[in-house]
C-alpha positions in Angstrom: 159.3 116.4 121.7 161.9 113.7 122.5 162.4 111.2 119.8 161.0 107.7 120.4 164.4 106.1 120.1 166.7 108.5 122.0 168.5 107.4 125.2 167.0 110.3 127.2 163.6 109.2 126.2 164.3 105.5 127.2 165.6 106.7 130.6 162.4 108.7 131.2 160.3 105.8 130.1 162.1 103.4 132.5 161.9 105.8 135.5 158.2 106.3 135.0 157.7 102.5 134.5 159.5 101.5 137.8 156.7 102.2 140.3 154.3 100.1 138.4 157.0 97.4 137.9 157.6 97.2 141.7 153.9 97.0 142.3 153.7 94.1 139.8 156.2 92.0 141.7 154.8 92.8 145.2 157.7 95.0 146.3 157.6 98.6 147.4 160.5 101.0 147.0 162.3 102.2 150.1 160.8 105.7 150.2 157.3 104.1 149.9 158.1 101.6 152.6 159.0 104.2 155.1 155.9 106.2 154.2 153.7 103.1 154.8 155.8 101.4 157.5 153.0 101.5 160.0 150.6 99.6 157.9 153.0 97.1 156.5 154.8 96.2 159.6 151.7 95.5 161.6 151.0 91.8 161.8 147.7 90.6 160.4 146.3 87.4 161.8 144.4 84.8 159.9 140.9 86.2 159.1 137.7 85.5 157.2 139.4 86.5 154.0 142.0 83.9 154.4 139.5 81.2 155.2 137.4 82.1 152.2 140.5 82.0 150.0 141.3 78.6 151.3 137.8 77.4 150.4 138.4 78.7 146.8 141.7 76.9 146.6 140.1 73.7 147.9 137.2 74.0 145.5 134.7 73.9 148.3 131.2 75.3 147.9 129.8 77.4 145.1 132.4 79.7 143.8 130.0 82.6 143.1 128.8 82.5 146.6 132.3 82.3 148.0 133.4 85.3 145.8 130.4 87.3 147.1 131.2 86.6 150.7 134.9 87.5 150.0 133.8 90.8 148.4 131.7 91.6 151.4 134.6 90.9 153.8 137.1 93.0 151.7 134.6 95.9 151.6 134.0 95.9 155.3 137.5 95.2 156.7 140.0 98.1 156.5 143.0 96.0 157.5 145.6 95.0 154.9 146.0 91.4 154.0 149.5 89.9 154.1 151.5 90.0 150.8 151.3 86.2 150.4 147.6 86.1 150.9 147.1 88.9 148.4 149.3 87.2 145.8 147.4 83.9 146.3 144.1 85.7 146.0 145.1 87.6 142.9 146.2 84.3 141.3 143.0 82.5 142.1 140.8 85.4 140.9 142.8 86.0 137.7 142.4 82.4 136.8 138.7 82.7 136.8 138.7 86.2 135.3 140.7 85.3 132.2 139.5 81.7 131.7 138.5 81.1 128.1 136.1 78.3 128.9 134.6 76.1 131.7 133.9 79.2 133.8 130.4 80.8 133.8 129.8 84.5 133.3 128.5 84.7 136.9 131.7 83.4 138.3 133.8 85.8 136.2 131.7 88.7 137.2 131.9 87.8 140.8 135.7 87.5 140.5 135.8 91.0 138.9 133.9 92.4 141.8 136.4 90.8 144.2 139.3 92.6 142.5 137.5 95.9 142.7 137.0 95.4 146.4 140.6 94.3 146.9 141.8 97.5 145.2 140.3 99.4 148.1 143.4 98.5 150.1 145.8 97.2 147.5 145.2 99.4 144.4 148.7 99.2 142.9 148.7 95.4 143.0 145.3 95.0 141.4 146.2 97.6 138.7 149.4 95.9 138.0 147.6 92.5 137.7 145.2 94.0 135.2 147.9 95.6 133.2 149.7 92.3 132.9 146.5 90.6 131.6 145.9 93.3 129.0 149.4 92.9 127.6 149.5 89.1 127.7 149.1 87.2 124.5 147.4 83.9 124.2 143.9 82.4 124.3 142.7 84.2 127.5 139.6 86.4 127.3 140.1 90.0 128.2 136.5 91.0 128.3 136.2 90.9 132.1 139.7 92.4 132.5 138.4 95.5 130.6 135.2 95.6 132.6 137.2 95.4 135.8 139.5 98.2 134.6 136.4 100.3 133.9 135.0 99.6 137.3 138.3 100.6 138.9 138.2 104.0 137.1 134.6 104.6 138.1 135.4 103.8 141.8 138.9 105.0 142.3 139.4 107.7 139.6 142.1 109.7 141.5 144.2 106.5 142.2 144.1 105.7 138.4 145.7 108.9 137.3 149.3 107.8 138.0 148.7 104.7 135.8 147.3 106.5 132.8 150.2 106.2 130.4 150.6 102.4 131.3 146.9 101.8 130.7 147.1 103.6 127.4 150.0 101.5 126.3 148.2 98.3 127.5 145.1 99.2 125.6 147.1 99.4 122.4 147.8 95.7 122.6 144.1 95.0 123.0 143.3 97.1 119.9 145.9 95.0 117.9 144.0 91.8 118.9 140.3 92.8 118.7 138.4 93.4 115.5 134.7 93.4 116.2 131.8 92.3 118.5 131.2 92.9 122.1 134.9 92.9 123.0 135.5 95.8 120.7 132.6 97.8 122.2 133.8 97.2 125.7 137.3 98.2 124.8 136.0 101.4 123.1 134.0 102.1 126.3 137.1 101.8 128.4 139.1 104.0 126.0 136.4 106.6 126.1 136.1 106.4 129.9 139.8 106.9 130.5 140.1 109.6 127.9 137.2 111.5 129.4 138.9 111.2 132.8 142.2 112.5 131.4 140.4 115.5 129.9 138.6 116.4 133.1 141.8 116.1 135.1 143.8 118.3 132.7 141.1 120.9 132.4 140.3 121.1 136.2 141.3 124.0 138.2 143.6 121.9 140.4 147.3 121.9 139.6 148.2 119.0 137.4 150.3 116.5 139.4 152.1 115.3 136.3 155.5 116.7 135.5 156.1 117.9 131.9 157.9 114.7 131.0 155.0 112.6 132.3 152.4 114.7 130.5 154.4 114.4 127.3 154.4 110.6 127.7 150.6 110.5 128.2 150.1 112.5 125.0 152.5 110.3 123.1 150.7 107.1 124.2 147.3 108.6 123.5 148.5 109.5 120.0 149.7 106.0 119.4 146.4 104.5 120.8 144.4 107.0 118.7 146.0 106.0 115.4 146.0 102.4 116.3 142.2 102.5 116.9 141.7 104.4 113.6 143.9 102.0 111.7 142.4 98.8 113.1 138.8 99.6 113.7 137.8 102.0 110.9 136.5 99.1 108.8 133.9 98.1 111.3 130.7 96.8 109.6 128.2 96.7 112.4 126.5 100.0 113.3 127.0 99.4 117.0 130.7 98.9 116.5 131.0 102.0 114.3 129.3 104.1 117.0 131.5 102.7 119.7 134.7 103.4 117.7 133.5 107.0 116.9 132.8 107.6 120.6 136.3 106.4 121.6 138.0 108.4 118.9 136.0 111.5 119.8 137.1 111.3 123.4 140.7 110.8 122.5 140.7 113.7 120.1 139.0 115.9 122.8 142.2 115.4 124.8 144.7 115.6 121.9 143.2 118.8 120.6 144.3 120.5 123.8 147.8 120.1 122.3 146.8 121.4 118.8 150.2 121.6 117.3 150.9 118.0 118.1 147.6 116.6 116.8 147.8 118.6 113.5 151.4 117.4 113.0 150.2 113.9 113.5 147.3 114.4 111.2 149.4 115.8 108.4 151.5 112.7 108.7 148.4 110.7 108.1 147.8 112.7 104.9 151.0 111.6 103.2 149.9 108.1 102.3 146.8 109.7 100.6 149.2 111.3 98.1 151.7 108.4 97.7 149.8 105.1 97.5 147.3 104.0 94.9 144.7 102.3 97.2 143.4 105.3 99.2 140.4 103.6 100.6 141.8 103.0 104.1 143.4 106.4 104.3 140.1 108.0 103.2 138.2 106.1 105.9 140.8 107.4 108.4 140.2 110.9 107.3 136.5 110.4 107.4 136.7 109.2 111.0 139.0 112.0 112.0 136.8 114.7 110.4 133.6 113.2 111.9 135.1 113.4 115.3 136.6 116.8 114.7 133.1 118.0 113.8 131.7 116.5 117.0 134.3 118.2 119.3 133.6 121.5 117.5 137.3 122.4 117.0 138.3 125.0 114.4 140.7 123.7 111.7 143.6 126.0 111.1 143.5 127.5 107.6 146.8 125.9 106.4 145.7 122.5 107.7 142.3 122.9 106.0 144.0 123.6 102.7 146.4 120.7 103.1 143.5 118.3 103.8 141.3 119.6 101.0 144.1 119.7 98.5 145.1 116.1 99.2 141.6 114.8 98.9 140.8 116.9 95.8 144.0 115.6 94.2 142.8 112.1 94.6 139.4 112.8 93.1 140.6 114.8 90.1 143.6 112.7 89.2 142.6 110.8 86.0 145.5 108.4 86.3 144.1 106.9 89.5 141.1 104.6 88.8 139.1 104.9 92.0 136.3 102.5 92.8 132.9 104.0 93.4 133.3 103.3 97.1 136.6 105.1 97.2 135.2 108.1 95.4 132.2 108.2 97.7 134.5 108.1 100.7 136.7 110.9 99.4 133.7 113.0 98.6 132.4 112.5 102.1 135.6 113.9 103.4 135.0 117.1 101.5 131.4 117.2 102.7 132.5 116.9 106.3 134.9 119.8 105.8 132.2 121.9 104.2 130.0 121.4 107.3 132.8 122.7 109.5 134.2 125.4 107.1 131.5 126.0 104.5 132.8 129.3 103.2 136.4 128.1 102.9 135.3 124.9 101.1 133.2 126.8 98.5 136.0 129.3 97.9 138.4 126.4 97.4 136.2 124.7 94.8 135.5 128.0 93.1 139.2 128.5 92.7 139.4 125.1 91.0 136.6 126.1 88.6 138.7 129.0 87.4 141.6 126.7 86.7 141.9 125.6 83.1 142.8 122.1 84.1 139.8 120.0 82.9 139.9 117.1 85.4 140.1 119.6 88.3 137.1 121.6 86.9 135.1 118.4 86.5 135.9 117.2 90.0 135.0 120.6 91.5 131.6 120.6 89.7 131.0 117.1 91.0 131.8 118.1 94.6 129.6 121.3 94.3 126.8 119.0 93.2 127.4 116.7 96.2 127.3 119.8 98.5 123.9 120.7 97.0 122.6 117.2 97.6 123.8 117.2 101.2 121.0 119.6 102.2 123.1 121.0 105.0 121.8 124.5 106.1 125.3 125.9 106.5 126.2 124.7 103.0 122.9 125.7 101.4 123.5 129.3 102.4 126.7 129.4 100.3 125.2 127.7 97.2 124.3 131.0 95.4 128.0 131.7 95.3 128.7 128.4 93.8 126.0 128.8 91.2 127.4 132.2 90.1 130.8 130.6 89.7 129.5 127.7 87.6 127.5 130.1 85.5 130.8 131.5 84.2 131.6 128.1 82.7 128.4 127.9 80.5 130.4 128.8 77.3 132.9 126.1 77.9 132.9 123.7 74.9 134.7 120.8 76.6 132.4 117.8 76.7 133.2 116.6 80.2 132.8 120.1 81.6 129.4 120.5 79.8 128.2 117.2 81.2 129.5 118.1 84.7 127.6 121.4 84.6 124.4 119.6 83.7 124.8 117.2 86.7 125.5 120.1 89.0 122.3 121.8 87.8 120.4 118.5 88.4 121.7 118.4 92.0 121.0 122.1 92.5 117.4 121.9 91.2 116.7 118.8 93.4 118.1 120.6 96.5 117.6 124.3 96.5 115.8 126.3 93.8 116.5 129.6 95.6 120.1 129.2 94.5 118.9 129.4 90.9 117.5 132.9 91.2 120.5 134.7 89.7 121.1 132.1 87.0 118.6 130.8 84.4 119.5 127.1 84.9 116.4 125.9 83.1 117.4 128.0 80.1 120.9 126.5 80.2 119.4 123.0 80.0 117.5 123.9 76.9 120.5 125.7 75.3 122.7 122.8 76.0 120.2 120.5 74.3 120.1 122.8 71.3 123.9 123.0 71.2 124.2 119.2 71.2 121.5 119.0 68.5 123.3 121.5 66.3 126.6 119.7 66.7 125.1 116.4 65.7 123.2 117.9 62.8 126.4 119.5 61.4 127.7 116.0 60.5 131.4 116.7 61.2 131.6 114.6 64.4 133.2 111.2 64.8 130.9 108.3 65.8 132.1 108.5 69.4 131.6 112.3 69.5 128.1 111.9 68.1 127.2 109.3 70.7 128.5 111.6 73.5 126.5 114.5 72.1 123.4 112.2 72.0 124.1 111.3 75.6 124.1 115.0 76.5 120.8 115.4 74.8 119.3 112.5 76.8 120.8 113.9 80.0 119.0 117.2 79.4 115.7 115.4 78.9 116.3 113.3 82.0 117.0 116.3 84.2 113.9 118.2 83.1 111.8 115.0 83.2 112.9 114.2 86.8 112.2 117.6 88.3 110.0 117.5 91.4 107.5 120.3 91.0 106.4 119.9 94.7 109.8 121.4 95.8 109.2 124.8 97.2 109.8 127.5 94.6 110.0 125.0 91.7 106.7 126.0 90.1 107.7 129.6 90.2 111.1 128.7 88.6 109.4 126.7 85.8 106.2 128.5 85.1 105.8 130.2 82.7 109.5 130.1 81.7 109.0 126.7 80.2 106.8 128.2 77.5 109.7 130.1 76.1 111.2 126.8 75.0 108.1 125.3 73.5 108.0 127.4 70.3 111.6 127.3 69.0 112.1 124.3 66.7 115.5 123.5 68.1 113.9 122.4 71.4 111.4 120.0 69.8 113.0 117.0 71.5 112.5 118.5 74.9 108.7 118.7 74.6 108.3 115.3 76.2 109.8 116.3 79.6 108.2 119.8 79.2 104.8 118.2 78.9 105.4 116.1 82.0 106.4 119.2 84.0 103.4 121.2 82.8 101.1 118.2 83.5 102.4 117.9 87.0 102.0 121.7 87.5 98.5 121.5 86.3 97.6 118.6 88.6 98.9 120.8 91.5 96.8 123.7 90.1 100.0 125.7 89.7 98.9 127.0 86.3 96.0 128.9 87.8 95.8 132.2 89.7 97.3 130.8 92.9 100.8 130.6 91.6 100.5 133.2 88.8 99.7 135.9 91.4 103.2 135.5 92.7 104.8 136.2 89.3 106.0 139.5 88.0 103.0 141.0 86.1 105.3 142.8 83.6 107.0 139.5 82.8 103.7 137.8 82.1 102.4 140.7 80.0 105.5 140.9 77.9 105.6 137.1 77.5 102.0 136.6 76.3 101.5 139.8 74.5 104.8 140.3 72.8 105.6 139.1 69.3 107.7 136.2 70.4 105.1 134.2 72.4 101.5 134.8 71.5 98.7 132.2 72.1 98.7 131.5 68.4 102.4 131.0 68.3 102.1 128.4 71.0 99.2 126.6 69.3 101.0 126.5 66.0 104.1 125.0 67.5 102.2 122.3 69.3 100.1 121.5 66.3 103.2 121.2 64.1 104.8 118.7 66.5 101.6 116.7 66.9 101.2 116.5 63.1 104.9 115.9 62.3 105.4 112.5 60.5 108.8 112.1 62.0 108.2 113.3 65.6 107.2 109.9 67.0 104.2 108.9 69.1 105.7 110.0 72.4 106.6 113.5 71.2 103.2 113.8 69.5 101.5 112.8 72.7 103.6 115.4 74.6 102.4 118.1 72.3 98.8 117.1 72.7 99.1 117.1 76.5 100.6 120.6 76.4 97.7 121.8 74.3 95.2 120.4 76.7 96.9 121.7 79.8 97.6 125.1 78.4 94.2 125.7 76.8 93.6 128.8 79.0 96.8 130.3 77.6 95.7 129.7 74.0 92.0 130.6 74.3 89.6 130.1 77.2 86.8 128.9 75.0 88.7 125.8 74.0 88.8 124.1 77.4 85.7 122.0 77.3 86.0 121.0 73.7 89.7 120.0 74.0 89.0 118.1 77.3 86.6 116.0 75.3 88.6 115.6 72.0 92.3 115.5 73.0 92.0 112.4 75.3 90.7 110.4 72.3 93.6 111.6 70.2 96.0 110.6 73.0 94.5 107.1 73.1 95.0 106.9 69.4 98.6 108.1 69.3 99.6 106.0 72.4 98.4 102.8 70.6 95.4 102.2 72.9 93.0 102.1 70.0 92.7 98.9 68.0 93.2 100.6 64.7 96.1 103.0 64.6 95.6 105.5 61.7 98.3 106.0 59.1 99.9 109.4 58.8 97.3 110.7 56.3 94.4 109.7 58.6 96.2 111.2 61.6 96.6 114.5 59.8 92.9 114.5 58.9 92.0 114.0 62.6 94.3 116.9 63.7 92.9 119.2 61.0 89.4 118.3 62.1 90.3 119.3 65.6 91.8 122.5 64.3 88.7 123.3 62.3 86.5 122.6 65.3 88.7 124.7 67.5 88.5 127.7 65.2 84.7 127.4 65.0 84.5 127.1 68.8 86.5 130.3 69.4 84.3 132.4 67.0 86.8 135.2 67.2 87.7 136.7 63.8 90.7 138.6 65.2 92.0 135.5 67.0 91.5 133.4 63.8 93.3 136.0 61.7 96.2 136.0 64.1 96.4 132.2 63.9 96.4 132.3 60.1 99.2 134.9 60.2 101.3 132.8 62.6 100.8 129.7 60.4 101.7 131.8 57.4 104.9 133.0 59.1 105.8 129.5 60.2 105.2 128.1 56.7 107.4 130.8 55.1 110.3 130.0 57.4 110.1 126.2 57.0 112.5 124.7 54.5 111.1 122.7 51.7 112.8 119.5 52.9 111.0 119.8 56.3 108.5 117.0 56.9 106.2 119.4 58.7 105.7 121.8 55.8 103.0 119.6 54.1 101.0 119.7 57.3 101.5 123.5 57.6 100.0 124.0 54.1 96.9 122.1 55.1 96.6 123.7 58.5 96.8 127.2 57.0 94.2 126.3 54.4 91.9 125.0 57.1 92.2 128.2 59.1 91.8 130.4 56.0 88.7 128.4 55.2 87.2 129.6 58.6 88.1 133.2 58.0 85.5 135.7 56.9 87.7 138.4 55.5 88.0 137.9 51.7 90.9 140.3 51.3 92.9 138.6 54.1 92.3 135.2 52.5 93.4 136.3 49.1 96.5 138.1 50.6 97.7 134.9 52.3 96.9 132.7 49.3 98.7 134.9 46.9 101.7 135.2 49.2 102.3 131.5 49.4 101.5 130.9 45.7 104.3 133.3 44.9 106.7 131.9 47.5 106.2 128.2 46.6 108.7 126.6 44.3 106.5 124.2 42.3 109.6 122.5 40.8 109.8 120.6 44.0 106.9 118.0 44.2 106.3 118.6 47.9 105.9 122.3 47.3 103.5 121.8 44.4 101.4 119.4 46.4 101.5 121.9 49.3 100.0 124.6 47.0 97.2 122.3 46.0 96.5 121.3 49.7 96.4 125.0 50.7 93.9 125.9 48.1 91.7 122.9 48.4 91.4 123.1 52.2 90.7 126.8 52.1 88.1 126.3 49.4 86.0 124.0 51.6 84.3 127.1 53.2 85.5 129.9 51.0 85.2 128.4 47.5 84.5 131.7 45.6 87.3 133.6 47.3 89.8 130.9 46.6 88.7 130.4 43.0 88.9 134.2 42.3 92.4 134.2 43.8 93.4 131.2 41.6 92.0 132.9 38.5 93.8 136.1 39.3 97.2 134.3 39.9 96.7 132.1 36.7 96.0 135.2 34.6 99.3 136.7 35.8 101.2 133.7 34.6 99.6 133.7 31.2 98.9 137.4 30.6 101.3 139.0 28.1 103.2 135.8 27.4 102.6 136.3 23.6 102.5 140.1 23.8 105.3 142.6 23.8 106.8 142.4 27.2 110.2 143.0 28.7 112.9 140.5 28.2 113.2 139.9 31.9 109.5 139.3 32.3 109.4 136.9 29.3 112.3 134.9 30.8 110.4 134.7 34.1 107.3 133.5 32.4 109.2 130.9 30.3 111.3 129.7 33.3 111.1 126.1 34.5 109.6 127.3 37.7 106.8 129.1 35.9 105.9 126.0 33.9 105.9 123.9 37.1 103.7 126.5 38.7 101.2 126.2 35.8 101.1 122.5 36.2 100.4 122.8 39.9 97.7 125.4 39.3 96.0 123.0 36.8 96.0 120.3 39.4 94.7 122.8 42.0 91.7 123.6 39.7 90.8 119.9 39.6 91.1 119.6 43.4 88.8 122.6 43.8 86.2 120.9 41.7 86.3 117.9 44.0 85.5 120.0 47.1 82.9 122.3 45.5 79.2 122.1 46.3 76.8 121.3 43.5 75.7 124.9 43.0 79.3 126.1 43.1 80.4 123.5 40.6 77.6 124.1 38.1 78.2 127.8 38.3 82.0 127.7 37.7 83.1 124.4 36.2 82.8 125.4 32.5 84.0 129.0 32.5 86.4 129.3 35.4 87.7 125.8 36.2 87.9 124.2 32.8 88.6 127.5 31.1 91.6 128.2 33.5 92.9 124.7 33.0 93.0 125.0 29.3 94.4 128.5 29.5 97.3 127.3 31.7 97.9 124.3 29.5 98.1 126.5 26.4 100.6 128.8 28.0 102.8 125.9 29.2 105.7 124.2 27.5 103.5 121.0 27.4 106.2 118.8 28.7 105.5 115.5 30.5 104.7 117.3 33.8 102.2 119.7 32.1 100.5 116.9 30.2 100.1 114.7 33.3 98.7 117.7 35.2 96.2 118.4 32.4 95.0 114.8 32.3 94.7 114.6 36.1 92.8 117.8 36.4 90.3 116.6 33.7 89.9 113.4 35.6 89.2 115.3 38.8 86.6 117.7 37.6 85.0 115.0 35.4 84.6 112.8 38.5 83.2 115.8 40.5 80.7 116.7 37.7 79.6 113.1 37.3 78.7 113.0 41.0 76.3 116.0 40.7 74.4 114.1 37.9 74.0 117.0 35.5 74.6 117.4 31.8 78.0 118.7 30.6 78.6 121.0 27.7 78.8 118.8 24.6 81.2 121.0 22.7 83.5 121.3 25.7 83.4 117.6 26.2 84.3 117.0 22.6 87.2 119.4 22.9 88.5 117.6 25.9 88.1 114.2 24.2 90.0 115.6 21.2 92.9 116.7 23.5 93.1 113.4 25.2 92.9 111.4 22.0 95.7 113.5 20.6 97.8 112.7 23.6 97.2 109.0 23.1 98.2 109.2 19.5 101.5 110.7 20.5 102.3 108.0 23.0 100.9 104.8 21.3 104.3 104.0 19.9 108.0 104.7 20.4 107.7 104.9 24.2 107.8 101.4 25.9 105.9 102.4 29.0 104.7 105.9 30.0 102.3 107.2 32.6 100.5 109.4 30.1 98.4 106.6 28.4 97.4 105.3 31.8 96.4 108.8 33.0 94.5 109.4 29.7 92.6 106.2 30.1 91.6 107.2 33.6 90.5 110.6 32.4 88.6 109.1 29.5 86.9 106.7 31.9 85.6 109.7 34.0 84.9 111.9 31.0 82.9 109.1 29.2 80.5 108.9 32.2 79.4 112.5 31.6 76.0 113.1 29.9 75.3 113.3 27.1 77.3 110.4 25.8 79.3 110.6 22.6 78.5 108.8 19.4 79.2 105.1 18.9 81.6 105.7 16.1 83.6 108.1 18.2 83.6 105.7 21.2 84.8 102.8 19.0 87.6 104.9 17.6 88.6 105.9 21.1 88.5 102.3 22.3 90.6 101.2 19.3 93.2 103.8 20.0 93.3 103.0 23.8 93.6 99.3 23.0 96.3 100.0 20.5 98.2 102.1 23.0 97.9 99.8 26.0 97.2 96.2 24.8 99.3 96.1 21.6 102.4 97.8 23.0 105.0 97.2 24.2 106.0 94.5 21.8 107.5 91.1 22.8 111.0 92.3 22.0 110.4 95.4 24.1 109.0 93.3 27.0 112.2 91.3 27.1 114.2 94.5 27.5 111.8 95.7 30.2 112.1 92.5 32.2 115.9 92.8 32.1 116.0 96.5 33.2 116.5 97.7 36.8 113.0 99.3 36.8 111.2 96.2 35.6 108.9 96.0 38.6 107.7 99.6 38.2 107.1 99.2 34.5 105.2 95.9 34.9 103.1 97.4 37.6 102.3 100.4 35.5 101.3 98.1 32.6 99.0 96.2 34.9 97.3 99.3 36.2 96.8 100.6 32.6 95.1 97.3 31.7 92.7 97.5 34.6 91.9 101.2 33.8 91.1 100.2 30.2 88.8 97.4 31.4 87.0 99.9 33.7 86.6 102.4 30.9 85.1 99.8 28.6 82.7 98.8 31.4 81.8 102.5 31.9 81.1 102.9 28.2 79.0 99.7 28.1 76.8 101.1 30.9 76.2 104.5 29.2 75.8 103.0 25.7 72.4 101.4 25.2 72.8 100.1 21.6 73.2 96.3 21.2 75.9 96.5 18.6 78.3 98.4 21.0 79.4 95.2 22.7 80.2 93.6 19.5 82.2 96.6 18.5 84.3 96.2 21.7 84.9 92.6 21.0 86.0 93.4 17.5 88.6 95.8 19.0 89.9 93.0 21.2 89.7 90.2 18.6 92.9 91.2 16.8 95.2 91.3 19.9 93.7 88.1 21.3 94.6 86.3 18.2 98.1 87.9 17.9 101.2 85.9 17.8 102.6 87.9 20.7 102.0 86.0 23.9 102.2 89.2 26.0 99.6 90.9 23.7 97.2 87.9 24.0 97.5 87.9 27.8 96.7 91.6 28.0 93.7 91.4 25.7 92.4 88.4 27.6 92.6 90.3 30.9 90.6 93.2 29.4 88.1 90.8 28.0 87.6 89.0 31.3 86.8 92.4 32.9 84.3 93.2 30.2 82.5 89.9 30.4 82.3 90.2 34.2 80.5 93.6 33.8 78.2 92.1 31.2 77.3 89.3 33.6 76.6 91.9 36.3 74.5 94.1 34.0 72.7 91.1 32.5 73.3 92.3 28.9 71.8 89.8 26.5 73.8 91.1 23.5 76.8 89.3 24.8 75.1 86.0 23.9 74.1 87.0 20.4 77.5 86.0 19.2 78.0 83.2 21.7 79.3 80.8 19.1 81.9 83.1 17.6 83.1 84.2 21.0 83.6 80.6 22.1 85.2 79.8 18.8 88.1 82.2 19.3 88.3 81.9 23.2 88.4 78.1 23.3 91.8 77.7 21.5 93.3 80.1 24.0 92.8 77.6 26.8 95.8 75.9 25.3 98.0 79.0 25.2 101.6 78.4 26.2 101.4 81.1 28.9 99.6 79.7 32.1 98.1 83.1 32.9 96.5 83.4 29.5 95.0 79.9 29.8 93.5 80.8 33.1 92.1 84.1 31.7 90.6 82.2 28.7 88.8 79.8 31.1 87.5 82.7 33.1 86.1 84.4 30.0 84.4 81.1 28.9 82.9 80.7 32.4 81.4 84.2 32.3 79.9 83.5 28.8 78.4 80.2 30.0 76.8 81.9 33.1 75.5 84.7 30.9 74.0 82.2 28.5 72.5 80.2 31.4 70.6 83.3 32.6 
């Protein structure tokens, strides 16, 4: 091709331009003049056309009407007008045609029609006139000029062919001046019309009249017009403008692609700015326009050109140094999508090659583009997606955060577009595994704050992907169900239960969990899933119960577990459907805060355990219940002591064992967990007690026998000749802690026993085992507290049945408790033992028959000495300055209240009239003490005692009315305000008793 600046090129351009130039000035070259000498030389007299032209020049008549008459004359008369007349007519018509104002559209249109009619005999002159108007600058309007040009081509297409390259050059000047609106659309229509004409002429069977140089010139001008249109009109905002531009560009490309080498060279020239400049928006739009048109003309892109285009665009998307706006990225992505529609296999292969590259930005960009291809929903692209899915699957082990995130986004796009592409890759499983990976990395604690946030964002992305799945997409239910169940049981997927429950609920609403969808699944898969050891109905139920009962799960996660239980009831046991449909919605209202009173964690646990117990009773299947207890046992054994769910597991296992009928099975499971539990940890000790007490609600005898058996093992042979290893085991800290827990367990069993069971076993088994365990223990603080608490529990339980307790056994227990009080009445400022002893004495003193007055008075004196007299004032000052002051003072206050209640209980059971006076004598000394703290504590107990006397209407309180008032009245002036108030309260009670 000749260079645009060479001399040879300029000479050719001038030679081709001369015919049009002669026409513009009204001259005809000599050869042409000879050829047309007959027509030119003949004289033409004045005619109607001349008269009408004169009327136009003289402004006579309506111009529209005159133009119409003139058009009619020119169309009917075959004679040629003189040169001067034609020039005058062209000037007059052009003035109206290009007038920017003061000329109506009707006049301009009529003037245009006159030019078309004139071209019948003077085509070259009319064309030259129009070319001049197109190139002219200024304020003139070119709308009717373009319309006229279009009419000429429609009417005289063959005559227009010699003027093609001039017209193309003239249209470029229009493109430079027009930006939008009707003018742009008309210009596009003209470009399209002329380009279509060129294509038809070039592809017709007739021999092309253009010489090679002329043809080259046409292609050159069409190239320049093409890139001018793309450069100036690609930013069109209005849809009509966009469509007009695309139509014009498509027509031009249809011509240019006949010279493929030329157009591809020009296009690669267009690609260079994409690699060299920072702002690629305009170049991206040019590429988009080019590719959209290329797709429309159904031209095949050469492989090397395809790679050049794709590489350039991909370079822009993957280069981290270039901060593209969202609009720029979208435009570049659209370029890749257009290429994929034309060359789907090549595009997928190119992106696959980028995935195999270790360059992280390129890998991330390729994953994003593959996701965009999945979203495009193009059939030709969808067919190739399985290949892309296989390639992405190879990246699943990549630990780079950006790659992991990009893979998840690709999966999201893939699932929303085409589930069939997921057949060879468990994409659902990858979402869960990625969630587990992020959870593990955060739990390891070796991440920076930024890394921890990023891993948390990955977890949230996993949940969002699963939660946003549309189960109505064809094949989605088959992809999800029952595969989702595999990820319900493992604890590392707990956080995913919320989106899982939404998916299952959506599937249930579409009845996809019933036989309609299940029939399509592999029966061997279903059989292995629900009958294998890794996902049984009991496993599923236990997992959901644990999450629903977890104190740290949160209401949303607990609700998700309950929803799954309800929707999957047929997978757990078919008998549970009706009962759970009635009960679980109430629990959901509670956990979702729709009930006015939201229960605390303990109350919530009780409701879940009640549901569990009712479920087991509804099933009435011993084998199923045994399997559930085994699964709970397995889960309990594998849970760490620090787990918040282990406490609930102990209670749940006890509840299910309570419903079992096999005694040997119950004892086996109880002994297993009594041996496994480490009672040194308070949570484990409490778990043992919960397990035994819940199991004893329906299987009291079996649980008590198991407890007796296990207790005897801990005590048997401790004082006999045994191996050194066994002796060390029995004397270990863990063994002593276990004995303490077993003592407490006996007390808890007494509280849940029926009247008949309690009367039959309390003295020999319960109390006997407690004393045996205490005698074998090291009798440290923990053992003593366990002993006192167990005495409190079984005393309270026995008092409730209203029977008489063994007198000698009661005396023995009182002796043990009094001995404990004597040890703690001095030397220790504040201890929980006196408090617990007072509570135990309160319950034990209620048991019939009551003890002697002397013993009771001695007990009260010792209690008062241990609680009211101590700590001393000096010790109180130290306590108030210590860091644990609040705990100490609260413990003191609780002890005083317990002492007051015990005195009140003794007063109720002691009928003698002198007993009240004995109590007052016990309190008289501390109330008159010089220790202000001691006086205040004594007054507090006295106020409680007088309040009970007032309630019981005991008249013996008034027998010593004067003496009581005598030593209470001065206390109303005590330095301590609390003491003064308590003294007034005591006097008020005395006065009310006296008044009655």
